[in-house]
N, C-alpha and C positions, 0 to 999 in steps of 0.2 A: 805366345801364339800356339805353340805345341800343346800347352796345358789347356787352352780353351778348346782346341780340337779334340783333345782327349776327353774333356768334360762332356762336350756335346755328343761324342761317340758313345760314351757310357750311358748318357741319358736316353739316346736313341735305342741302344741295346736293351736297356731296362724296360723301355716301353714295349719293344717287340717281344721280349721274354714274357712280360706280364700278360700281354695279349694272347700269346701262344699258350699260356697256362690258365686261361679263363674261357669258359663257354657257358652258354645259356641253354639248358635242357628243358624240355617240356615235361611237366609233372602230370597234370590232369585238368580236365574241365569239369567243374561241379555246377550242375544246373538245379536251381531251386524254383519250384513252381507252386503257386498259390491257386486256390479255387476261384479267386477273384482276379480278373485280368488287370485291373488298375492297381493291385496291391504292390507295395514296395518290396514284398517278398518274392517277386518274380525277378530273378537275376541269374547270371552265369559268372562264376569266378574262374578266370584263366590263371592257373598256377604254374609258375616257372621256378627253376633253380639256377642260380649262378654257381658253377662248380669249377674245380681245378685247384692245383697247388698254389696258384696266385692268390686265392682267397685268403690264405694264411697271412699274407702281408698287407691286407687292406684294413683301413680304419672305417671307411664308409663307401657306399656306392650310391647311385641315384636310381630312383624308381624308374622302370622302363618307359620308353616312348614307343607307342604302337603305331605303326604306319598302316597296318592291315589287320583287321579282325573281321573275318567273314566266313561264310559257309558256301557249300555248293549250291545253295539256294539264294545267295545274295549276302550283302553286308549285315553284320550283327548290329542292332541299334545300340547307341551309346546309353550308358546308365543315366546320365544327366548331362546338362549343357556345359558344365565346367569340369572338364576332365583334368586330373592331376598332371598328365603328360603334356599339357599345354602351358603349364606354369614354369617359371624360371627354375633353374637348377637348385638354387638355394632353398626352395620350398620342397624339393623332391629328395633331399638328403635322407639316406636310409642307413643307419648305423648297423654294423655287424656285431654280433655278440661273441663272447669268448668261445662259446660252443660252435658258432658258425665257423670261426677260424680253425678250431680244433678238427672239425669234420670236413673242412674244405668245401662248404656249401652254404648258400644263403637263399632263403625262399622269398619271392615276391609274387604279387598277383595283381590282376586288373579285373575290376568288376564291370560287367557290361549288362546290356539288356538280354532278354531271352531269345535265342535263335529260333527260326521256324521249326515246328515239330517234325517236318519232313526232312530236315537237314541231316545229312549223314557224315559230312567231312567238314572239319574246322581248319581254317588257314590263319596262322598267326605270324606276323612279321613285325620287326622293329629292332630296337637296340637298347642297351643299357650302357651307362658310363661308370667307370671305376676310378676313384681318386688314387693315383699312385705316388703323388708327391714329387716335388722337384725343388732345388734351391731357389730362393728369391721370390717365392710366391706367397709368403705369409707376413702379415703385418701384426705386430704385437703391441698392444696398448697396456702398459703397466699402470697400476692404480687407476683402473678404468673409471671410477666414480668422478675423478677430476675432469674427465672429458664429457661427462653426461650433459647433454643440452647444448653441445657445440659441434660444428662441422669438423670431422677428422681431417687433419692436414698430413698428407704423406705423398711422396713422389711417385709411389707405385699407383696410388689412386688417381693421381693427376695423369699419369702415363696412359691409363686405360679409360679416362673420362668418367670416373666413378666419383660421385659425391655421396658421402655416408655420414649419418649421425645416429645416435641412439639416446634413449632417455629411460630412466628408471620410472616406475609407476608414480613415485612421489614427485619427481620432477615434472612429469607430464601433467599431473593433477595441478601442481603449482602453476604451470604455464596456462592451463585452462582458466584458473582463477584470475591470473593477471589479465588475460584477454577479456574475461568477463568484466573485470574492474574497469578496463579501458573503455569497453562498450558503454558501461553505465556513466562513466565520466563524460563521455562525448554525447551521451543521451541519444544514441542511435540504436534503437532496439534491433534493427535489421543490418547492423554493420557486418560487412563481409569479412570472412577469415583472412582474405588477402591483405587486410590492413594490419595483421599482427606483426609483420616485419618492422613497421614503423613503431608500433606500440612497444616492441621489445628491443628496440635498438638495432634492428637488422642483424640479429645474431646468426641468422641462417641465410643461405642463398635462396633466391626466388624460386629455384627449382624444387624446393621442398613444400611449396604451397599445396600441391596435390597430395604429397606424402602426408602432410599434417592432417589433411582432411580425413584420411583413412586412419591415421594413428590415434586420433582422439577417440575413436571407437574402441580401441584396445585399452585405454587408460585405466579403466576400473577393474581390469581383469589380468593384464599381463605384468609380470615383474620387470621385463625389459622389452622395449619397443625399438626395433631397428627400422630406420627410414633411409632409403637410398634411391639414387638415380643411376641406372646401369643400362644404358641403351645398347651396349655391345654384349650384354649378357656374360660379363666376366666374373661376377661374384659367384664363388663356389660354396662358401659356408662362413658362418660367424659363430664362434664358440666362446663360452665364458668359463674361465678356470678359477677355482677358489684360492684362498690364501696359501693352501698347501700344494698347489700345482695340480689339483685333480679336476678333470673336466666336469662341469656342472651338468647333470642329467636333466633333460627337458621333459616336463610332464605333459604339457599341451602347447599347441601353437595356433595362432590366428594369422590370417594372411589375406592381403589384398594387393592388387597390382594393376597398372595400366600398361599394356603391351605397347601401345602407340607412343606413350610418353616415357616409357622406361622407368617408371617409378615403382618402388616396392615398399610395402609396409609389412612388417612381420612382428607379431607379439609373441613373446616367449614366457611361459610360466615354468618355474623350476621346482623340483621335488624338495629342495632345501632353500633356506633364506639366502638372499643375495650376500656375497662376501663383502667384507669391509674394504678390502683392498683389491685383490684379485687381478686377473689379466683377461683382456679381450683379444681373441685371435681372429683376424680377417684373412680368408684364403681367396686368392685371385688366380684365375685361369691365365697362365702365361704361355700356353701352347704346348707345354711339355709334361703337364702333370695329370692328364686325363687319358684313359684308354677306352675307346669305344668298342663294345662287344656286340656285334650284330647277331640276330637270331631269325630263323625262318623255319616254321614247322607246319606240317600237314598231318592231322590226326583224325581218327574216327571218333565221332560223338557216341555217347552211350545211348 
């Protein structure tokens, strides 16, 4: 009992210490104007810095969520209808470089529409989250290829109501071919994708029907496709490690999600070929491994 109290005390202390050693500073607002009002080159970049000694201990942070971006003349229009800060955390993972940790600072930014020309003051408010880690929040899948194409079974996923699966590009294409063959066999040209569970022996939960719809769009481009149901928003990150234990660096990502249904599809393309064995790591929010760093700034516009 004393040991558990000590562990929880240390975790709380590490959180408080990390939070006290992190802050979000305003860097600058860069306004770009085109001669054409409808041009995509009309925008403002709000640049921020995460600073402090705590940066040296971080592996990744999350791109900021902005609750307020407005001027003395009113709100600043959004850049587009789908802002990154409305997406789940797993999409907003932002890795720190060695240089970031060395210099105790990490830069991030938000692109918005152009503020009114008469505006003189910019108000920016929101928060970012930093992953500080804690025991018991990581699921490791060794020889990950053996699990491709099946639902991951783990007590931690069950605890937080998460269902997760992943598929390699080859496996996803194979599944597409199987479904196509089943459609032809049944001679139903408009057969719904919902029938694929029966066609493939119900390998997946019904909850992945929506996920698969989005995942098929990634099949021809992504090396690895992650499909999940995460209504509580507990998924923090999914990483792939090679046979030597090195984290595979992501080259590009594709993403879709349904906020109402809690489904997530994420296609990952890597800078190197997929490892033959390797390890998949799934990070879960257990309430002790994130630090929220709020910010609130009022600055003069150029």
